[in-house]
Every structure is written in C-alpha cells, then in structure tokens.
C-alpha positions in Angstrom: -24.8 -33.1 -54.1 -24.5 -31.1 -50.9 -21.4 -28.9 -50.3 -19.0 -30.1 -47.7 -16.4 -27.5 -46.6 -14.5 -30.1 -44.6 -13.9 -32.2 -47.6 -12.8 -29.3 -49.7 -10.4 -28.2 -46.9 -9.0 -31.7 -46.8 -8.3 -31.7 -50.6 -6.7 -28.3 -50.3 -4.4 -29.5 -47.4 -3.5 -32.7 -49.3 -2.5 -30.7 -52.4 -0.4 -28.3 -50.3 1.4 -31.2 -48.7 2.0 -32.8 -52.1 3.9 -29.7 -53.1 5.7 -29.5 -49.7 4.5 -25.9 -49.2 4.1 -24.5 -45.8 0.8 -23.0 -44.6 2.8 -19.7 -44.2 3.8 -19.8 -47.9 0.3 -20.3 -49.2 -1.2 -17.8 -46.7 1.3 -15.2 -48.0 0.2 -15.9 -51.6 -3.4 -15.4 -50.4 -2.4 -12.2 -48.5 -3.8 -13.6 -45.3 -2.3 -14.7 -42.0 -1.1 -18.2 -41.4 -3.7 -18.5 -38.6 -6.5 -17.5 -40.9 -5.3 -19.9 -43.6 -5.1 -22.7 -41.1 -8.7 -22.1 -40.1 -9.7 -22.3 -43.8 -7.6 -25.5 -44.3 -9.3 -27.0 -41.3 -12.8 -26.2 -42.7 -13.5 -23.8 -39.9 -14.0 -20.8 -42.2 -15.1 -20.6 -45.8 -13.3 -19.4 -48.9 -14.4 -16.8 -51.3 -14.3 -17.3 -55.1 -11.5 -14.8 -55.3 -9.4 -16.6 -52.7 -10.2 -19.9 -54.4 -8.8 -18.7 -57.7 -5.6 -17.4 -56.1 -5.3 -20.6 -54.0 -5.5 -22.7 -57.1 -2.7 -20.7 -58.7 -0.6 -21.0 -55.5 -1.2 -24.8 -55.4 -0.4 -25.1 -59.1 -3.7 -26.7 -60.0 -6.5 -25.5 -62.2 -9.9 -25.0 -60.5 -11.6 -27.8 -62.5 -9.0 -30.3 -61.3 -9.2 -29.2 -57.7 -13.0 -29.5 -57.8 -12.8 -32.9 -59.4 -10.6 -34.0 -56.5 -13.3 -32.6 -54.2 -16.0 -34.5 -55.9 -14.0 -37.8 -55.8 -13.3 -37.3 -52.1 -16.9 -36.4 -51.4 -18.1 -39.6 -53.1 -15.8 -41.6 -51.0 -16.9 -40.0 -47.7 -18.9 -42.5 -45.7 -22.4 -41.7 -44.6 
C-alpha cells in the first residue's frame, strides 16, 4: 500500500469536523499557526510522528483507529 497524504489529511479534517473543533483550536493544541495547520489538513505539508501523536490526542481518537480510518478511505479511493 502506498502512502497518500491527501487521504490522511481528509480523514483528519473529517474527524475535526465531527467534533466541531475549529482549525484554530486544533492548531493551538499542536502549537502551530492556524495557517500551518490548514496546509497540513489540506495535504500540502506532511506531519511528523510527534505532531501525529498530539493530533490524535486533540481529536480524541487513538492512533490505531485514525490509521484504520485512513486505510478504509484509501481502499475506497478510485484509481
């Protein structure tokens, strides 16, 4: 399976929206600007493991579950 940052970004965005959290709130939890977070959520920039761990905490989901959502969405992506 090939990594797809856009799919991971989509899963992260969907989870944030489920919780009704703003980008500004999550960015603050990650100690980054809202603009930098937005780029990450759009898949324009990558995410480090450290940020991923904190992000999962901020989004109230464990890493395994978030990665499972990523895999499900990756499998559904056409092409």
